[in-house]
C-alpha atoms as one frame of an Amber mdcrd trajectory, in Angstrom:
protein
   0.000   0.000   0.000   1.738   3.066  -1.087   0.880   6.361  -2.653   2.245
   6.798  -6.112   4.320   9.948  -6.450   3.498   9.985 -10.124  -0.256  10.190
  -9.329   0.295  13.036  -6.876   2.394  14.877  -9.438  -0.393  14.534 -12.031
  -2.940  15.909  -9.560  -0.660  18.857  -8.761  -0.170  19.539 -12.473  -3.920
  19.352 -13.070  -4.546  21.701 -10.135  -2.000  24.171 -11.539  -3.695  24.106
 -14.964  -7.107  24.682 -13.408  -5.727  27.572 -11.328  -4.026  29.037 -14.417
  -7.238  28.743 -16.480  -9.318  30.354 -13.706  -6.800  33.193 -13.338  -6.741
  33.745 -17.098 -10.565  33.804 -17.143 -10.655  36.432 -14.376  -8.037  38.572
 -16.160  -9.871  38.375 -19.491 -13.218  39.202 -17.848 -11.685  42.167 -15.995
 -10.179  43.526 -19.225 -13.386  43.294 -21.260 -15.382  46.337 -22.269 -17.649
  47.623 -19.497 -21.313  46.712 -19.917 -23.246  49.798 -21.072 -25.795  51.264
 -18.685 -29.243  50.868 -20.198 -30.160  54.462 -19.441 -27.515  55.616 -21.890
 -28.133  52.812 -24.373 -30.825  54.507 -26.421 -34.017  53.023 -27.664 -33.673
  53.245 -31.419 -34.954  56.823 -31.477 -33.962  57.209 -35.154 -36.834  54.916
 -36.168 -39.191  57.334 -34.396 -37.832  60.622 -35.800 -40.409  62.745 -37.585
 -40.290  66.061 -39.414 -42.873  68.491 -38.045 -44.211  71.350 -40.156 -45.495
  74.657 -38.856 -48.652  73.981 -40.846 -49.419  71.033 -38.518 -50.954  73.508
 -36.006 -49.615  71.726 -32.949 -50.035  72.797 -29.331 -46.747  72.605 -27.414
 -46.193  71.993 -23.727 -43.689  70.878 -21.097 -43.970  68.378 -18.272 -41.828
  67.930 -15.151 -41.336  64.407 -13.744 -39.520  63.651 -10.494 -37.389  60.508
 -10.579 -35.351  58.906  -7.823 -32.213  56.965  -8.720 -31.469  56.822  -4.978
 -33.521  57.098  -1.818 -32.382  57.606   1.766 -32.322  54.487   3.938 -32.079
  54.597   7.752 -30.329  57.993   7.728 -29.253  60.868   5.511 -25.812  59.311
   5.151 -27.046  56.006   3.706 -28.782  55.671   0.334 -30.410  52.815  -1.524
 -30.039  52.670  -5.343 -33.176  52.184  -7.458 -34.053  51.125 -11.002 -36.357
  53.669 -12.639 -38.709  53.048 -15.546 -39.828  56.308 -17.137 -42.977  55.909
 -19.250 -44.097  58.327 -21.942 -47.708  57.419 -22.748 -50.046  58.490 -25.505
 -53.618  58.329 -24.164 -55.254  59.220 -27.495 -57.146  56.507 -29.344 -56.716
  58.248 -32.715 -53.805  60.728 -32.872 -50.038  60.420 -32.510 -48.258  62.747
 -30.115 -44.809  64.221 -30.574 -41.962  64.306 -28.087 -39.598  67.190 -28.817
 -37.027  66.583 -26.070 -36.373  64.519 -22.925 -33.768  66.037 -20.582 -32.547
  64.196 -17.457 -31.218  66.300 -14.541 -29.547  65.319 -11.275 -30.335  66.463
  -7.727 -28.245  69.618  -8.216 -30.096  70.646 -11.387 -27.231  69.700 -13.690
 -28.216  68.266 -17.076 -26.965  64.662 -17.221 -28.228  63.703 -20.670 -30.689
  64.481 -23.425 -32.317  61.355 -24.807 -33.299  62.714 -28.210 -32.898  66.087
 -29.899 -35.148  65.555 -32.923 -38.922  65.189 -32.604 -40.181  61.624 -32.238
 -43.720  60.265 -32.469 -45.691  58.046 -30.111 -48.565  56.256 -31.834 -52.106
  56.185 -30.401 -52.257  54.253 -27.097 -48.518  53.482 -27.317 -46.021  53.725
 -24.453 -42.273  54.169 -24.854 -39.859  53.955 -21.966 -36.489  55.042 -20.683
 -34.855  52.791 -18.082 -32.363  54.124 -15.554 -30.404  51.120 -14.247 -29.976
  50.585 -10.524 -26.202  50.988 -10.902 -26.686  54.396 -12.566 -27.126  56.595
  -9.494 -25.868  59.832 -11.114 -29.295  61.404 -10.688 -29.222  61.035  -6.915
 -32.162  61.506  -4.572 -33.698  64.413  -6.476 -33.330  63.534 -10.164 -35.911
  64.755 -12.638 -36.917  64.993 -16.272 -38.255  67.843 -18.352 -40.189  66.688
 -21.400 -41.100  69.046 -24.246 -43.952  67.752 -26.384 -46.532  68.746 -28.998
 -50.033  67.492 -29.799 -52.745  68.298 -32.296 -55.391  70.687 -30.992 -58.065
  68.803 -28.992 -55.690  65.853 -28.371 -54.890  64.792 -24.810 -51.451  65.741
 -23.587 -49.050  62.851 -22.953 -48.955  61.077 -19.598 -45.583  60.727 -17.882
 -44.966  58.275 -15.057 -41.941  56.867 -13.284 -41.805  53.576 -11.413 -38.847
  53.147  -9.068 -38.007  49.704  -7.667 -35.275  47.799  -5.891 -34.880  44.579
  -3.986 -32.247  43.522  -1.492 -32.484  40.092   0.099 -36.116  39.713   1.095
 -36.693  43.478   1.277 -38.308  45.270  -1.644 -39.218  48.886  -2.295 -41.271
  50.420  -5.079 -43.207  53.630  -5.703 -44.406  55.814  -8.550 -44.467  59.471
  -9.536 -46.514  61.308 -12.171 -45.576  64.229 -14.355 -46.854  67.752 -13.781
 -47.631  70.093 -16.681 -45.471  73.234 -16.472 -45.662  76.461 -18.442
């Protein structure tokens, strides 16, 4: 009854190869391109671009929407990151509405990004969304959007809502906000 040194050597060699492969995998994964944040990965807005004419006789407006990419937890010094789904909804059964601009601001009122700069359309009863990932906490506890839009006369203005959600272990949090028409 003896232990073969040759068998032990083969096991050590195999262990070294596994360790080398695992280390190489970690190095390659660490060097890969960072995953884009969905809030800056645009919906294909170009497919929605539309040319508006002055002869269209559209009524323009602006809406403010509060959004929280973070919320305080237990104290002012501890925050909890949230995923936000921003919905732009057309409540008309018959007419498209037109989004002129969607600007995202942080707690300090600094413009973080503009989602589209050319007018886009939203078909009757359609909803389009912007998602702010949980890891994207640039907006902070007082983030907000300003939406500029246009509709045909006698058409309902768009509806803007945000749903914020996060889960941690068995704890979950979610709440909503609605846009307010501003002049």
